N, C-alpha and C positions, 0 to 999 in steps of 0.2 A: 766684207772687210778682209783684207789680206792678212793672213796670220803673221807674215814677216814684219808687219808694223807693230804688232802688239808688244813684243819684247822691247822695241824701241820706246814705246809709250810707257812701259813699266820702268825703264831706266830713267825716263824724264820725270815721272812722279817721285821716284826715289831721290832724284837730285833735288827736287823741290822740298821733299821731306827733310833732307839733310840740312838745307838752308834754314828751314822753319823749325828745326830741332824736334821733329816728330818721329816717333818710333813706329807708328802705324797710322794708316788713314783708311777710313771706312767709306765706301761708295754705295749708297742704296740705288734702287732702280727708279726712284721717284723724282719729281720736280718740286718747284716751290708750292705746288698745289696738291701734292701727295697723289698724283694721278697714277693709275695703273699703266697707261700709255702716255709718256711725257712728250711735249714738243721736242723737236730735234735738238734744240739748244741744251736741253738737260738730259740727253741720252749718254750721260757720262760713264755709267757702268758698262754699257754696251761698247763705248769707244775705248775704254781702258783695257777691257778684258777680251773683246771679240765675241762674247756670249750674247746672242741676240734675243733670248727669251724675255718675256715681259716681267717675270718675277725672279728676283735673285739679288744678292748683295755681294759686292767684291770687297776684299780686305787686302791691303798691301802693307807688308812690314819691310824692314830693312833687307831681309834675306828670303822671305817667303811671300807667296800670294795665293789667295784662294777665292772661290766663288761658292756661296751657299745657295742652293735652289731646291725646289720641291720636285716630287715624283713626275709631274707633268713634263719636266725638262731633262730628266736624267740622260736619256739617249742623245738628245740634241746637244746638251752641254758637254757631254763626253767628247763628241765629235768636234765641236767648235773650240774647245779649250786645249785640244791636243797640240803640244808643242808651243803653247803660248807663254808658259811660265806660271800659269795659274793652275792650282790643283782644284779638283771638283770635290765639294763636300755635299753629300746627299742627305738633305734634311729629313729627319724622321726615321732614318735607317740605323739599325744597331751599329755601334762603334763610331758614328759620326759625332764629333764634338760640337757642343753648343758654340755658336760663333763668338759670343762674348767671352766665354771661358777660354777659347782658343786665343783670342786677342790678349787676355790677361797673361796667359802662359808665355806667349811670344814676347810681350813687352816687359813684364816684370815690374816690381815696385820701383817707384821713382821715375817711370817713363811717362811719355805723353802720347795720347791718342788724338787724332784730328778727325773732325767731321765738318761738313758745310751745313751750318744750322738752317740755311735757307731751304735745303732740300731734305731735311730730316724731320720726321714727325716729332712733335713736342713730347708725346708720351714715350716714344722710343728713346729720345735723347735723355729724358729724365731717368728712365730705367737704366740706361747705359752709364750715366754719370754716377748713379747710386752705387752700382757695382764697382766701377773704377775707383771712386772715392774710398770705398772700403778696402781696396787693395793698394792704396797709396799711389794711384795713377792719375795724372791730370788729364782732363778732357778739354781740348781746344776746339771751339765751335765757330770761329769766325773766318776760317780760311777756305778759299776755293782754288785749289791747285789748277783746275782746268781753265781758269781765266788766263793762266800764264802758259800752260803747256799745250793746250789745244789750239793750235795756230789758226786753223780755218773753222773755228767753232761757229755754228749758225747763230743768227740773231733770232729773237722772238719774232714770229711772223706778224706782219701788219695787215693781215687780211681783213676785209670788211665784215662787220657783223650785220646780220639781218634778223628781223623780228617775225615771229609767227603770230598769225591772227587768232582771235578767240575761237574762230570756227575750227581751227586745228587743235588748239590747246584746251578748249573747253572752260578756260578760266583766265581772267585778266591778271596782269602783274599786281595791280592795286588790290585785288581780292586775295591773292596769295600772300601779299605783305600783311594784310589784315589778319589772316589766319596765323601767320608767324607771330604777330604781336600778341595774339591770343595765347599762343604757347609760351611766350616770354612772360606774360602775366601769370600763367600757371607755375612757371619756374621762379617767379618773383625776380625776374631779371630785367635790365634796362635795354640791353642790346645784344645782337648776335653777330659775331664775325664769321663771314662765309668765305671759305678758301677753295673748296672743291669746284672745279670748272663745270661739272654737270649740274651741281646744285645751283650755281649762278645762272646757268642757261635756263634751268627750270623756273626759278623765281622771276627772272626778268623776261621770260618768253623770247629769249634770243638764241641764235645759233651762229656758229662760225666755222672756220676751216683751219684752225691753228694746229690741230693734231690729226694725224692720219686716221681715217675711219670714224673718229669721234667728232660729231658736229658741234664743237665747243670753241670758245674764244678765251684767251688768257686774260683774266681779270680777277679782282677781289670785290667783296661786297660787305656792307655793314647795314643791318636792319635794326632800327630802334624806334621808340615812340616819338622821338624828336624828329628824326629824318632817316631816310634810306639812301645810301650812297653806293654808286657803282664806280669802282676805281678801274679805269681802262684807258688805254692809249686812244686819245680822241681821234687819231687818224683812222681808226677802225670804224668810226661813226659818220655816216653821211647826215645831211641836214634833217632828212625825214626820220631817220632812226633816233637821232638825238631828241628831236621834237616830240616823238611818240613816247619816249621814255620819260621826258619831263612831264608830259600830260598824265602819266601814271604816278606822279609824285616822286620820281627818282631823280636825285641829284647826281651830277657827273663830276668826277675828279680824276686827276691823272693816276695812272697805274702805280707809279712809284710813291705817290703821296700816302698810300695806305699806312706806311710805317709811322709817318709824322702824325697822321690822323689818330691812329690807335694810341700813340704815345701821349696825346693830349686829350684823351677821353676824360670827362668830368670826374673829379675826385669822388671816391666812394661809390662809383657806379658798380652795378653788378653785371658782369659780362658773361654771356653764354658762349662756350666754345666746345669743340670735340677734340680731345687731346691727340687722337690719331689722325685728325683731319686739319690740323693747323701746323705750319712749319715752326720750328723752334725759335727762329729769329723773330718772327712776328709775335709768338707767344711771349718772348722775353721783353717785347716792347710794351706790353700791357702795364700801365702804371701800378706800382706796388700798393697804392691806396685802393685799387679796385678789388672787388670780390669776384672770383672766377667760379663759374658753374660749369663743370666739365661733365657733359652728358652726351649720349648718342644724339646725333644731329636730328632735330625735329623736322628739318627740311627733307632729309633722306626718306623718312617714313611717309611724309606727305607725297613726295615724288613717286614713291613705290606703289602707292594705292592709286591706280589710274581711274579717272572719271569716265563717264559714259562716252563722251566725245573721243577721248584717247583710245578707249577700247574699240569703238567703231573704226577708228583710224587703223588700229592694229589689224582688224579683220579685213579691211579694204586692202591693206598692204599684203596680207597673206594671199589674197586672191591673185594679185599681180605677181607675187613671188611664185605662186603655184603655177601660173601660166608660163612664166619664164622657165621653171624647172621641167614642166612637161616638154617644152621645146628642146631644152638641153638634153634630157635623158633620151628623147627620140634621136637626137643627133649622136649621142654617145654610143648607143647600140649599133648604129650603122657604121660609125667611124672606127670603133674597136674592130669590127669585122673586116674593115678595109685596111687596118694596121697603121692608122695615121694619128693615133692619140698618144700624147705624153701627159705627164702630170701638169705641165705648164699650159698645154692647150686646153685642158679641163678648166683651169682658172680663167683663161682668156675667153672661152666660150660662155662660161657662166656670166662673166661681166657683160659680154655682148648681149645675151638674151635679157638680162635684167635691165640693161640700159634702154631697151626698147619700151619699157613700161612707164606709164604716167607717174609723175612726181618722184622718179628715181633720182637720188642725189649722188649715191656712190655705194661702195661696199661697206658693210658694218665691221669687217675685220679682214685680215689677209686670208684668202681661201686656203684651207688645208686639203690638198688632194694627194693622198698617200696610197700608192699602189704597192701590193705585196708587203715586204718588210717595212717600207716607209709608213704604212698605215699604223704601225705600232709606235711611231714617234708622235706623241699626243699633239704637240703643237708644231708639227712638221710644216716646212714651207719649201716648195720646189724651186729650183734654180735651173735656168736653161742649160747650163753646162754640166749639170750633174743629175738632172731629173730622169726618172725611169720612163720607158715606153710601156704603155698599158697593153699587155698581151691578152689574147682571148682565153685566159685561165685565171682562176683565183678571185680575190676580192679587191675592190677599190673603195676606199673610204673618202668621202667628200663632205667636209664641214665648211659651210659658207653662209653668207647672209647679205642682206641689202639694207641700205638706208633710204627710206622713202619719206617724203615730207609728212606723211600721215602715220608712219610707223616704222619700227625696226624689226628685221627678221634674222633668225639664226636657226639653221637646220643642218642636221647631219644624216646622211644616208650612206649605208654600206651596201654596195651592189655586187652581184655576181657577174663577172665579165667573161666567165667561161666555166670550165669544169672545176668542181669544188671537192675537197676531201670531206670525209665523214666528220672529222674534228671541227672543220670550219662550220659545217651545218649545225652541229650540236652547240658550239659556242654562240653562233648567231641566234639560235632559238632561245638559249638561256638569257642572252642580252635582251631579246624581244620580250621574254616573260617579265623581266624586271621593268622594262619600259611600260608594259601594260599594267603592271601592279601599281605603278605611280599614277598612270592615267586614270585608273579606276578607283583610286583610294577615296574612302569616305572617312572623315576625321572630325573630331569635336572642335568647336571654337576654343582657341587657346593652344592649338597645336603648333609646335616648332618644326622646321624642316628636318632637323636632326632626328626627330621621332619617326619620320617617314622613310628615311634613307635606307633602312634595312629592307624595305619592300623591293627596292631596285636591285639589291645584292643577293637576296635569298636564294634564287636559283643557281647563282654562281657559287655562293658559299657552300651550298649543298654538295658541290663538286670540288670543294677546296680551291676555288678560284675567286678572284676579286679584281678590282681596279682601284687606282690610287688617286683619282681625282674626285671632285664633288659630283653629285648627281644632278644638281640644278643650281642656276644662278639667276638673279633678277635681270630683267631687260628694260632698258630705257625706252621712252616714247620719242622716236626720232632723236635718240640720245645714245649714250654709251651702251654697247651691247652687253657689257658686264656692269651690273648695277646692284647695289645693296638696298636696304640692309638684310633682306631675307635671302636664304639659300636652302638647298637640300644637300646635306653632306654629313659625314660621320662626326666631324667636330661640332661641339656645342655652340649654338648661336641663340641668344635669348629672344631674337625677333620672332614674333608670332606671325603665322600666315593669315593674311586678311583678304576679304573679298576685294577684287580689283587688282591684286598683285599679279604680274606676269612673270613666270619663272620657266626656265628650261627643264626638260626631262630627258637626260642623256646618259644612261648607263652604257658601259662598254667593257671590252676585254681586249688585252694587247699581248701578243706573243712575239717577243723580241726577234727581229730578223725574219719573221714569218708573215704576219698580217695583224691588222687591228680592225676591231668592229665597234661601231658606236651607232646608236639610233637616237635621234634627237628631234623632239617637237617642242613647241612652246605651249604652256598651259596657263589658264587664268583661274585663280581661286575664286569660287563663287558660293553663294548660300545654297545648301542642298535641302535641309529639312529642319524645322523647328519642332522639338519634342517637349512635352510638358514635364517629363521626369528627368531628362538627361541634357537639356539645353539645346543649343544650336549646333548643327553639323554642316560641314562644308565638303565640297568635292572640287574636281578640276574640270574645266572645259578645255579640250584640246583645240587650238586655233590654227596650227600649221596645216597646210593643205598640199600634200604630196604623197604619192604612193610609197608604201614600205615594200621593199622587194620581197616577194613570197617564194622565190626560187630556192633560197638557202634554208627554208624552214623545214624542220623535222616535225611533221604534223602531229605525230603521236606524243610528242613532248608537251604539246599545248593542251590545256583543259578546254572543255566545252565553252566556258565563259570567256577564256582568252581568245578563242577562235571567233566567238560572237562579237567581242570588242573590235577585233581586227576587221572583220567583215563590215561592221557598222561604220567604222572609221573610213574605210575605203568607199563605202556608198556615199558618205558625206563629202569626201573629196571629189568624187565624180559629179555629184549633183551641184556642188558649188562652183566647179570650174567649167563644166560642159558648155555653158552658154558663152564662154569667152574663148572657145577654141574652134578651129575650122574642122571640117569633116574628118580629115585624116588624123588630126590630133585627138579628136574626141574618140575615134575608134581605138587608137593606141591606149588612151587612158581607160577606156572601158575594159580592155583586155587586162591592164595592170591592176584594176580594182575589182576583178571578178572574185566572188566568194571562194574561200578555200574549203 
């Protein structure tokens, strides 16, 4: 996006605000389905500000404008917002004002703040309204300025939906609906409104291509004892797909009809929602006579606990991904020596090698290939006109993943491409120590991810170092690469880690303008041991298959047990991949997985 256009867009939204008598307008990153990565139609915050990160909120007032984002995007946002007319507000940092407090200060009593209720979470809108009401500020929720000022705004894609067989999902749509109805009984509720695109994809065993990297389709759903309805543009369904859904007991209605349907729910029904996962416009449509049960989505927890078929699919996908990565890293070593590698060619080659694997559908996110100082930009993305050439010195951080029909992958490796400093090696080793601490953790049933997070940071904290992103996020099964409800991070999350959950393990360290280091594998929570006196204990199975670079390791900083884990991991990688490789590739992998 050209920066010269952002001030013009800022002027256009201010002209709209003037006409609509608004003193401020808030633009979240989300869409009508509260997605982390929205369809292009709803990339309004990106369009108005020029900031392309996945998380952040823009606020425009009559005289000022700002973007609030978290530590993952500080460096990126600073660069992208320069000269745009938007100030950067670094969330969680001393001196950064709370967004709502800032809005109140800018607008003042008697003013009016606007949001588009279609793209604002109901819980956030209610909290905002409560604060504004107390300050004598009106909240207007029905306006979408981008319908007027974004002249070439994309439409919702009309891409075809396809269904996954039970051989891939391990459970039919009918069975999943029956399980959801069981949860509704437990909650004494009549129906569940489903808004999240990945939840809909999971329930109805459907996938699409309406969002980059996430194999989902734009739709709504309603599951109840009376009927289950999928609200979707019927142009997305061919005869076979529609027929198959009908056979599973699913009714089909038009996408836009969800508002009318919800407005006409039977009087005194009890409706289950999740306030952070339903847009405010749809929430307000629920009849006043209905009782609302606002709880964490029961579908999210079901989806997070993978069944045996899904876990087997993950393991199959890891083998294919591992083979592609062996081919890639062999190419990288040779190409760096020849001086022909840029950050962009890294991304292109990864895509090329993955695309040669069976059941490959696409990348699971935009590859992060950050050389030298770019590696410190946590969600960096290389562009052909500004990317760095990879020289035979220092560190290259590569975070990438693939969408396969039987599983989703997400892996980060930081590799030495030449001579390293002592600081680089010590930082790398301390990050590896944190990675191994999570990989080897044994923990009692009932443990939350926040209780394990310190294990990943201990070696860094001992040196007064840290990182400002989470240590782990859930992964979807041929679905979104970022999936809840579980995670491993400093912030409290009440979700318990349960057997079958797939989570990333990715500690890191970032030195601005120097380098970044991150080491990421995917792990599965599994049962470890049942004790008579202390209950059940769990641990993690590491399922990612790719060597961890041993060249930057300071061996004396690792304990005997840490060295033992690394050597055992590498032996597993070699044994699981060797029969899928040719002689040269096998010899290369053998060398990379030798015990240290």
